[in-house]
N, C-alpha and C positions, 0 to 999 in steps of 0.2 A: 705615454703619448698615444692618443687614439688616432687611428687612420682617418684621413680626411674624407674618405668614402666609407660610411658605416657598412655598406654592402660588402666591402672588402673583407670584413671579418668572417663572412660566410664562404669565401673563396679559397680553395686549395689548388695550387698549381695554375695551369692555364684556365681561362674562362671562355666558355661558349655560351652565348646568349640567344635563346629563341624567344623573341618578343611576343609572338602570337601563341597564346595558350587556349584559344578557342577550341572547344571540343575535347579538351584534356581535363575532364572533370574527375576521373578516377586515377588512383595510383597507377594501375596497370597501363592506362593510356599514356600517362606522363612518362612512365618508365620506358615504354617502347620508343617514344619520341626521343628521350634522352639517350638511350642506347644507340639509336640510329645516328644521332648527331655525333656521339663519341666514336662510332664505327667509321665515320668519315675522316677522323683524325688519327686513330690508332687501331692496331690489330687486336681483335678480341678483347675489348675493354671489360674490366672486372668491376662490377658495381660493389662499392664498399659500404656506402651509407646514403641516406636520403633524408630530406626534410620537406614537409608540407607546412608552410607558414600559415596558410589560411585556416587549416584545421588544427594547428599546433600539434602535429604528429611528426614522428621521426623514427628512424631505425638505424642502428640497433638501440634497444631500450636499456642498455647497460649504463651504469654510472662509471665513468672513466676518470679517475683522479678527482682531486678536490680543487682544481684550478678554476679559473673564471671562464674557460672555454666550455661550450655545450658538449654533451657526450658524443653526438654524431660527428662533430669536428675532431675531437680527440681521437675517436676510434679510426676515422678515415685517415687522419694525418699520421697516426702511429703505424698505419699499414701502407703508407707510401702514396696516398692519393695525389695524383698529379694533374687531374683534369676535373673541373667543375662544370656541369651543365646546368644553367639556370633557365627555367621556362617561366616567362612572365615574371611576376613578383612573388609567385606562390611556391614554385617547386625548385629544389636544389638537389642535384644528384652528384655524387662523388665517385670517381672512377680511378682505377689504377690502369695505366695504359702501357702497352708495349709498342714502341715506335720503331722497331727494327725493320729490316727489309724482309719481305715475305718470300 
């Protein structure tokens, strides 16, 4: 059974959505915005994977298994990604968060 929201297949853990992607034309600009958003939720978020849907790019470029999930999802999921930051409809960033007390 497919999820009712197709976007849900791109989400691991909690989802933070930044609707405004104006001025975030490069990977580095989008990565900084995503890290800032993740830093507001967890301590020292670790970026595990990312996806640029507009340019059909992603990292890591490894083939991960032979399942139906795309490699960036398999990679991030297998390493414990528990936070997804989506920027507009273009960018997805997957983080591992530590949410303990500082």
